[in-house]
C-alpha positions as CSV (number, residue, x, y, z in Angstrom):
1,X,-12.7,-11.8,19.6
2,X,-12.8,-15.1,17.8
3,X,-10.4,-14.8,14.8
4,X,-13.0,-16.6,12.6
5,X,-15.5,-14.1,13.3
6,X,-13.3,-10.9,12.9
7,X,-13.9,-10.3,9.2
8,X,-17.4,-9.9,7.6
9,X,-18.2,-9.7,4.0
10,X,-20.8,-6.9,3.6
11,X,-23.6,-6.6,0.8
12,X,-21.7,-3.5,-0.5
13,X,-18.7,-5.6,-1.4
14,X,-16.5,-4.3,1.4
15,X,-15.0,-6.5,4.1
16,X,-15.5,-5.2,7.7
17,X,-12.6,-5.8,10.3
18,X,-14.7,-5.8,13.4
19,X,-11.7,-5.9,15.6
20,X,-9.9,-2.8,14.3
21,X,-12.7,-0.9,12.9
22,X,-11.5,-1.0,9.4
23,X,-12.9,-1.7,5.9
24,X,-11.0,-3.6,3.3
25,X,-11.5,-4.3,-0.4
26,X,-11.8,-8.0,-1.1
27,X,-9.3,-8.2,-4.0
28,X,-5.8,-7.0,-4.0
29,X,-4.3,-4.9,-6.8
30,X,-2.9,-7.9,-8.7
31,X,-6.3,-9.4,-8.9
32,X,-7.9,-6.2,-10.0
33,X,-5.2,-5.0,-12.4
34,X,-3.9,-8.3,-13.6
35,X,-0.3,-7.3,-13.0
36,X,2.3,-6.7,-10.3
37,X,2.9,-3.1,-9.1
38,X,5.7,-1.2,-7.5
39,X,5.0,1.0,-4.6
40,X,4.1,4.2,-6.7
41,X,1.8,2.1,-8.8
42,X,0.1,0.8,-5.7
43,X,-0.5,4.3,-4.6
44,X,-1.9,5.0,-8.1
45,X,-4.2,2.0,-7.7
46,X,-5.6,3.6,-4.5
47,X,-6.4,6.8,-6.4
48,X,-8.0,4.9,-9.2
49,X,-10.2,2.8,-7.0
50,X,-11.2,5.9,-4.9
51,X,-12.5,7.6,-8.1
52,X,-14.8,4.5,-8.5
53,X,-16.2,4.9,-5.0
54,X,-16.0,1.2,-4.0
55,X,-18.8,0.5,-1.5
56,X,-19.7,4.2,-1.7
57,X,-16.4,5.4,-0.3
58,X,-13.4,7.4,-1.7
59,X,-10.9,7.2,1.1
60,X,-9.2,3.8,0.7
61,X,-5.5,3.8,1.1
62,X,-2.4,1.6,1.5
63,X,-2.3,-0.1,4.9
64,X,0.0,1.0,7.6
65,X,2.6,-1.5,9.0
66,X,0.4,-2.3,12.0
67,X,-2.7,-2.8,9.8
68,X,-0.8,-5.1,7.3
69,X,0.6,-7.1,10.1
70,X,-2.8,-7.4,11.8
71,X,-4.2,-8.7,8.5
72,X,-1.8,-11.7,8.9
73,X,-2.8,-14.4,11.4
74,X,-1.4,-17.8,11.5
75,X,-4.9,-19.2,12.2
76,X,-6.0,-18.1,8.8
77,X,-5.6,-20.1,5.7
78,X,-5.9,-18.6,2.2
79,X,-3.9,-19.2,-1.0
80,X,-1.8,-16.9,-3.2
81,X,-1.2,-16.9,-7.0
82,X,1.1,-19.8,-6.7
83,X,-1.3,-22.0,-4.6
84,X,1.0,-21.4,-1.5
85,X,-0.6,-20.7,1.9
86,X,-0.9,-17.1,2.9
87,X,-2.2,-16.3,6.4
88,X,-5.2,-14.0,5.7
89,X,-8.9,-14.6,6.4
90,X,-10.7,-16.8,3.8
91,X,-13.2,-13.9,3.1
92,X,-10.5,-12.3,1.0
93,X,-10.4,-13.3,-2.7
94,X,-7.7,-16.0,-3.1
95,X,-4.9,-16.3,-5.7
96,X,-3.5,-12.9,-5.1
97,X,-0.3,-11.4,-3.7
98,X,1.9,-12.4,-0.9
99,X,4.1,-9.4,-0.7
100,X,1.9,-6.5,0.5
101,X,3.0,-3.0,0.1
102,X,2.3,-0.6,3.0
103,X,2.3,3.1,3.4
104,X,5.4,3.1,5.5
105,X,8.6,4.6,4.1
106,X,12.0,4.7,6.0
107,X,14.6,7.5,6.0
108,X,16.3,5.8,3.0
109,X,13.2,6.1,1.0
110,X,12.5,2.4,0.9
111,X,8.9,1.1,1.4
112,X,7.8,-1.5,3.9
113,X,6.3,-4.8,2.7
114,X,4.6,-7.5,4.6
115,X,5.1,-11.1,3.7
116,X,1.7,-12.6,4.0
117,X,3.1,-16.2,4.0
118,X,5.2,-15.7,7.1
119,X,4.4,-12.4,8.7
120,X,7.8,-10.9,8.2
121,X,8.3,-7.3,7.2
122,X,11.2,-5.7,5.3
123,X,12.0,-2.3,3.7
124,X,12.8,-2.7,0.1
125,X,13.3,-0.4,-3.0
126,X,10.0,1.2,-4.0
127,X,10.7,0.3,-7.7
128,X,10.4,-3.6,-7.1
129,X,7.4,-4.8,-9.0
130,X,7.5,-8.6,-9.4
131,X,5.3,-10.5,-6.8
132,X,4.2,-7.2,-5.2
133,X,0.8,-5.5,-4.8
134,X,-1.4,-4.1,-2.2
135,X,-4.8,-4.4,-0.5
136,X,-6.7,-1.2,0.2
137,X,-8.1,-0.3,3.5
138,X,-10.0,2.6,5.1
139,X,-10.7,3.6,8.7
140,X,-14.4,3.4,9.6
141,X,-15.9,6.5,11.1
142,X,-17.2,5.8,14.5
């Protein structure tokens, strides 16, 4: 699939990932809440958003490691809150996060983040807040 055609902005305000059969919210938690969030707050953001039924759905969640890494693509150019390049599709609302919380937790209780500037991953303390947030995703029923 042509990377430029992978994501589609739908009339219901949800972004379709045609390649992975996922739906994403167009804004991240920083843009919606106006603040950074630690891992637990990111999970709380998912619960809050699901109570509002965005796009008519209540099953949005933090992305897995694979989903977060697949969101990143060097061919995509968007911009984070500092005006720096992040490599996510332009259909997503700009000026958000570059450290993306995922649902993955290791045996030490640290959560995995994806750096949307360079595509690296790292397990870090769940309490870290500065520069962190999440994008919510759901699996589309086939």
